[in-house]
N, C-alpha and C positions, 0 to 999 in steps of 0.2 A: 504494500500500500504506500503510495506517495503521500508524504506529509507536507502541509503548507509551511513554508518558511516564515517565521516570525521576524519582522523587521526591527521593531523597537517597542519599548514600553514607556509611556510618558504619563505620569499621574496627573489628575485634575484635582487641584486643591481649592477648597472653598475659602474665600477671603471676605472680610467684612468691610474693607475700605480699599478699593483697587489702587487709588493714588498712593496710599501709604505702603501697600505691598509692593507696587512697582518701584517706588523709591528704594525700598529695602533690597529687593532682588537685583536691581540694576546698580545702584550707587554703592551698596554695602557688599553684596555677594558677587558682583561682577558679571551678572547675566545681561543679555540684550533682549529688549522687548521686540516682539514681532511687528513688522511694518503694518500688518493688517489688524493689530490689536484694537479693541474697542473699550468703552468705559466699563463693561461688565464681563468681558471675556477676552483673554489674550494668552499668548504663549511666551515664556521667557526661556532663553537658551544660553548655554555656554559650551562651546565646542560641540560635542555630540550628545550632550545631556539637555533634555527639555522638560519643562513643567508647565502645565496649563493652569491659569489662575481664573477663577470664576467667582464674581461677586454675588453673594446672596443665594447661591444655588449650587447644586452638585457637590456633595460631600459634606464633611463635618470637620470642625476645628479639631486639632490634635492628631492629624494623620502623620504617620511615620513614612519616610521615603529614604531608600538607600541609593547612593550615587557613587559609582566607582570613579576614582580620580588617579592621576599619575603619582602624586606625592602628598600625602596628608600632612606631613610635617611642614612642607612649604606652604600649603593652603592654610594651615593653622597660623603661621606667621603673617600671611596676607590678611586673614580675617581679624587677627588681633589689631592690625594697623587700621582696618576700616571700621571697627566698632561693631562687628557682628556679635550677636548674642550667643557666645560659646558656652556650652553646658559643662565644660571641663576639659582637662588636658586630653590629647589623643591617648588611646589605649590600644595595647597590642593583644590581638586575639588570634587563634589558630586560622581563622578565615580571612582576617584583614587587620590592618592598623587603622583605627577609626577615631573619628571625633563627631560630636553632635552639635548642630546649630539649631536655634529656635527662631522661627519667624514671628512676625507681629500677631499672627492668629493662633499661635501655639503649635503649629506644625513643626515636626522634628525632621531635620535633614541629617541623615547619617552619611558622612563622607568616608570612604574607605579606599586604601591602597594596599599593596602587598604587605603581608606581615613582616615585622622587623626581626631579623635573625638574632640580633644582639640584645633584645629586650625580652624578659620573661613574659609569658602569656598571662592575661588577667584570668582570675578564676570565676 
């Protein structure tokens, strides 16, 4: 049986204030807003990662999203300088070296890169 190829997955996050969310995702997290974005629905992207933002519809506050990145340590330094809401230092796990960022609506973005060989895994 031939299986259909999945091309990507891009979550849709419910936001309470599109302008506030766009400011955070673009100015603080370094995403770019889609040219076609409107006042209640848009897509923000950075490299190959994308997230849809929907004001007042589709989804619930507090959603968790995992995003694979090249280097979490470098991203941690970048986000410290931009004022992102970092929920703690990066942690090393068997599956990834991860950190968590919170957006204005309480969504959690877990950014992960390859595990660090020189740091013990978190339990």
